[in-house]
C-alpha positions in Angstrom: 15.1 36.8 -28.2 16.2 37.6 -24.4 12.1 36.4 -23.4 12.7 33.3 -25.2 16.1 32.9 -23.7 14.3 33.6 -20.1 11.6 31.3 -21.0 13.2 28.6 -21.6 16.0 28.7 -18.8 12.5 29.4 -16.2 11.1 25.4 -17.8 14.4 24.3 -17.5 14.9 24.9 -14.1 10.9 24.4 -13.1 11.7 20.9 -14.5 15.3 20.2 -12.7 13.4 21.1 -9.0 10.0 18.5 -10.1 12.9 16.1 -10.8 14.6 17.1 -7.4 11.5 15.5 -5.4 11.4 13.2 -2.9 9.8 10.2 -4.2 6.8 8.5 -2.2 7.3 4.9 -1.6 3.8 2.7 -1.9 2.4 0.5 0.4 1.8 0.6 4.4 4.8 0.7 6.9 3.5 -2.8 7.8 3.6 -4.2 4.4 7.5 -2.5 4.0 8.7 -3.9 7.0 7.1 -7.2 5.8 9.0 -6.7 2.4 12.2 -5.6 3.9 12.2 -8.7 5.5 11.2 -11.2 2.8 13.9 -9.2 0.3 16.8 -9.2 3.1 16.0 -13.9 3.6 15.7 -12.7 7.6 11.7 -13.2 7.2 11.8 -16.2 8.6 14.1 -15.1 11.6 11.9 -12.1 12.7 8.5 -13.4 12.0 7.6 -13.2 16.1 9.0 -9.3 16.1 6.6 -7.0 16.8 5.2 -4.4 14.9 3.9 -1.2 16.7 3.5 2.6 15.7 5.7 4.6 17.4 3.4 7.4 18.7 4.4 10.6 20.9 4.4 7.8 24.1 7.2 5.9 22.7 8.9 8.6 20.3 11.6 9.0 22.8 12.7 5.7 23.3 12.6 4.2 19.7 14.8 7.9 18.6 16.4 8.8 21.8 14.4 12.2 21.2 10.9 14.2 21.2 12.4 16.8 18.9 11.3 14.7 15.6 8.2 15.1 13.5 6.9 12.5 10.8 3.9 11.1 8.9 3.9 8.1 10.2 6.5 5.4 12.0 6.6 1.6 12.7 8.9 0.1 14.9 9.7 -4.0 14.8 11.3 -5.2 18.0 12.0 -8.8 19.2 9.9 -10.1 21.9 12.3 -10.2 24.1 15.4 -8.2 24.4 17.6 -10.9 25.0 19.7 -9.9 21.8 19.5 -5.9 20.9 18.0 -5.2 17.8 15.7 -2.2 16.9 14.4 -1.8 13.1 12.0 1.8 12.9 11.1 2.8 9.4 9.5 6.3 9.3 7.4 7.8 6.3 8.4 11.6 7.0 6.1 15.0 6.2 5.6 16.0 2.9 8.2 18.8 2.0 10.2 17.9 4.7 14.0 17.4 4.3 14.7 13.6 4.6 18.1 14.3 4.9 17.8 16.3 8.2 15.6 14.3 9.8 18.4 11.3 9.0 20.8 13.6 10.9 18.4 14.1 13.7 17.7 10.4 14.4 21.3 9.5 13.8 22.6 12.3 16.5 20.1 10.9 18.8 19.6 7.2 18.4 20.2 5.4 21.9 21.8 2.4 21.0 22.2 1.4 24.4 18.4 1.6 24.7 17.9 -1.8 26.2 18.4 -3.6 30.1 21.4 -5.2 29.8 22.3 -5.1 26.0 23.5 -3.0 23.8 25.1 -2.6 20.3 28.2 -0.3 19.2 27.8 3.2 18.0 29.0 1.8 14.4 26.0 -0.8 14.5 23.5 2.3 14.3 22.2 3.0 10.8 20.5 5.5 9.4 19.1 5.5 5.0 16.7 7.3 3.5 15.1 6.4 -0.2 12.4 8.7 -1.1 10.1 9.6 2.2 11.0 6.9 4.3 13.8 6.9 6.9 15.2 3.3 8.2 16.7 3.5 11.3 18.2 -0.2 12.1 20.5 -1.3 15.7 21.8 -4.2 14.8 24.6 -6.2 16.1 24.9 -8.4 13.2 26.7 -6.8 10.5 26.2 -9.1 7.6 22.2 -9.0 8.9 22.5 -4.9 8.8 23.7 -5.1 5.2 21.0 -7.3 3.7 18.6 -5.5 5.3 19.7 -1.9 4.8 19.8 -3.0 0.9 16.6 -4.5 0.7 15.5 -1.0 2.0 17.5 0.5 -0.7 15.8 -1.4 -3.1 12.1 -0.2 -1.6 10.5 1.9 -5.1 12.9 0.6 -7.3 
């Protein structure tokens, strides 16, 4: 009887751990950024924004630190930084904890990385969704809320 109970407990534990695994959001980062903009209603406003792969050369500019690893990342920025805005979408490495990556980004992101402009500290948003982390620095709180809502709806 004890063996049966132990076996059942083991099965329950294994299933519990499997349910806690991070969800992989399907699509390329480029497609996902387009979807976020489309679903947030900001598609036209951000149509001209450049999308750039985040590499070792621009990692510090994007995150304020080089002490972060990820599978891939893409930044979306205006062609001219008259208005402070930056969206960075990160796909984390398999097995990494998204909350740890979120904490590193939140702690190091520089809201005044642009020449002559910046956002307030409370306008630096870092959110997680499955295997993705979003860093958004935006001076428009209403716009930020729509973008974050669209990000959180990915994969649902």
